[in-house]
N, C-alpha and C positions, 0 to 999 in steps of 0.2 A: 504494499499501499504505500502511494507515495504522499510523504507528510507536509504540512503547510510550510509555507514560506514567509514570515514576516518583513516587511519592505518599512522602513523607518526613513522617512525624508530628513531633509536638511531645513536649514534656517527660512523661518517664513515660507515654508512649502507644504503641500499636503499631496494627496494622491495624484494630483495633477502633472507633477514633475516625474512620476514613475510610469507615466501612461504609455510611452513607446518601449518600455521594457516589459511592462504588465501585458501587452498585446503578444509578446512573443513567449514570456516565462507561464502566462496563463495556460499555454498548451500543454505544460508538464507538472504544474503544481497548483494546489490550491493557494489562492494569494489573499493575506492580510495587510492590508496600512491601516496603522492605527489612526485615531484621531482624538482630538482634543487635549493631547499632551501639549500642544504648542502654547497651551494657557497655565501650565503648572511652573510655581516659582524658582524650581531647582531641576538640575539634571538628574537628581534621585526621585524627585515626586515625577518627571516626566516618565522616568524608568517604570515607575509603579503604573501608572496609565496605562502605558506599552503592554507592561505583563500582565494586566487584568485583562486585556483585550487580545490575549495570544493563548493559543492551546497549553496543555501539560508539556507537550515536548514538540520543537520547531526547529526548523532552519531560521537563522536571523540575519538580515542584512541591513546594514547601517551606512547611509552615505552623509558624509560631514557631520552636523550637528547630531544625525542619526547614530554616526559612530561613537560619540561622547554617551547618549543614551545605551547604545550597544554595550560600551564597557562596565556599565552600570549593572546592567541585566548580568553581564559575566560575573561580576563580583558577587552578587547577592543570590543568583539563581544557576549557577553554572550547570547544574544537573538537567536543566530544561533545555538545553542547547543542543541540538543534534550537529550543527555547524555553525559557523560564523563567518561573513562575510564583511569587510570593511572597504568601502568605497570612498576615496578621496578625503580621508581625515587624519587625525594623528593623535596617539595616545598621550603625547605631551601635555601640560597644562598651558594656560594663557600666560604670554610674555606682556611685559609692560608696553612694547610698541604696538603689540596686537590690541591691548585695552584701549590705547588711543585712537587707533584706526577704527575700532568699533564705535567708539563714543561719538566721533566725528561722523561715522554713517548715521547714526542715530540722528544726530542733528539735522544733516542733509534730509534725512525720511520726514523729520517733523516740519522743516522748512518747504521744503520741494513738494511733499505729498508722496504718497507711497508708489503711485504710478510712474513716476519721473524716477524715482528712488530705484525700484527692482527692475525697471527698464534697463537702467544704466548698469546695475549688479549683474543683469544677466550677460550683457556685453561682455562685461568683464571677466565673468566665468567660463564663458565660451572661447576655445580657441580660435574658431571662426566664425562670428555670429550670423554672417549673409547667408550661410549655407542650410540655416535651419527652418523648418515651418513657422511661418508667422503666427499661425492658429496656434500652434504648440505653446510658443513662448508667450502668445496673449494670454491662454489659460491662466499660465504660470502667474503672470502679472494680475490678472483677477482674483486668484487665489490669495496673493499677496494682501491685496485691497481688502478682500472679504475678512482675512484675518485681522487685520487692522494694526495700527500703530503701536497700542499698548501691547498684542501679542508679541509684536517685534521686539518691544523694550523688555517685556518680561525673559523672552528667548535669550536676549542679548546679554543680560546681567547673568542669566543662569549658565552661559557660554563662558563669561568672564571670571565665574567663580568656580569652574569645572576642577576637579582634583586631577592629580597627575595618576594616569591609569596604566603607566608602564609597567609597574609590577604586577599589577593584575592581568595584564596580557600576558606577561612572560610565564604565568601559570597555566594559562589556556590548555585544556586538555581536549578541547573537541576539534576537529579539522578547521584550520583556518585558512581563508584565502583573503588577499590583498589585491584591489584593483586602482590603479592611479593613472591620472593623466600626465604624459611628460611635461607637458607645457603649463601646468596648473599654476595659476599665479595668486592662488588663495591660501593654497595650502602646498608646501613645496612636498615634491616627491621625494626628497630626502626623509621624510616623516615617514613614508610607506617605506621607504628602505631601512629605517630604524625599527619598525614594527617587525618587519620579516626578520631581521636580526635578533630580536626577542623570541621570536617562536621558529627556530630553524628549519623545522618541517612544515611550515606555511608554504603556501603558494603565492607568488607575487607575480602580477602582470602588470608591467608599465605599457601603456597605449600611446604610441608615437601621435604627433599632432592632434593632442587631445587636451583640453583644459581640465576645470573643475567640475565637469558633468559628464563623466562617461555614459551613465545609462540614458543622456539624450544624444551626445555626440555619436556613440558608436553602440546604439543598442542592439544590433545583431551581434556583434562580438561580443560583448558583455553578456548576452543572454546565452550564447554559446558556450561561454566560458563557464557560467553558472549552472546551466543544464548539464555539462557533463561533469562536473566537480561533484554538484549536488547527488546527481545520478549515480555516480561511483559510490558515493558514501552511503546510500541508500541500499546498493547492491553489495555492500561490504566487500569490493572488491579494490580499494584504494589503499595503495602502501601506506600513504601517509594517515589514514584513519586506523590501521594495525598500530602504527607509532604511539599516536594518540592513546589507543585504547591501553597499550603496554604503561605507559607514563601515568594513567590513571589508578591502574590497579596496585 
């Protein structure tokens, strides 16, 4: 039986950001995209909201801020995870420079409005913004507007206060997959390399000519990697799964 796959989106995003990937993964897995966590005041409380909407056992994929939530789930409920996939995220805590950038971004969103803010933000996140479906991007802008400025402020404060998750990740016993865009200007690919080094039997895929949004920029490739990886895990014929089980015993 195919187990559910929980997809946790990034900052000021909802299921609309996953749509290109869901169209592909939905052919192979029951999919769950949590709702409402965007209004929780801490990463820990976001994780609780996601966990309540998830089954007893599931595959977990976290993208950007979704990765921070995934680390908290890994800390608190490791026995529920069949596998963990991290996309364009980092296990490191916030840096002083990042805090300044986030505060500046909040100021822009407050003064310019969420539509202008998110439109510019998406262009910065994508390696080649001109090649993507305008309707898809518009859906993400509208999702940001629907969530509202207060949700953005809540999430931003939670991100800035997040803990260092590197030790938790190093203890990860379930199969781990890491995907990153080689040209990510939001979270440098070096963070993905660091996470891979913390869990040597993990799989790392760095996608050329890709920014912060692999599920949007290369949905076919990401779906192919996830389908093959999670399918192998469920078939119990993945060598890395065996290593993880040995480490857990």
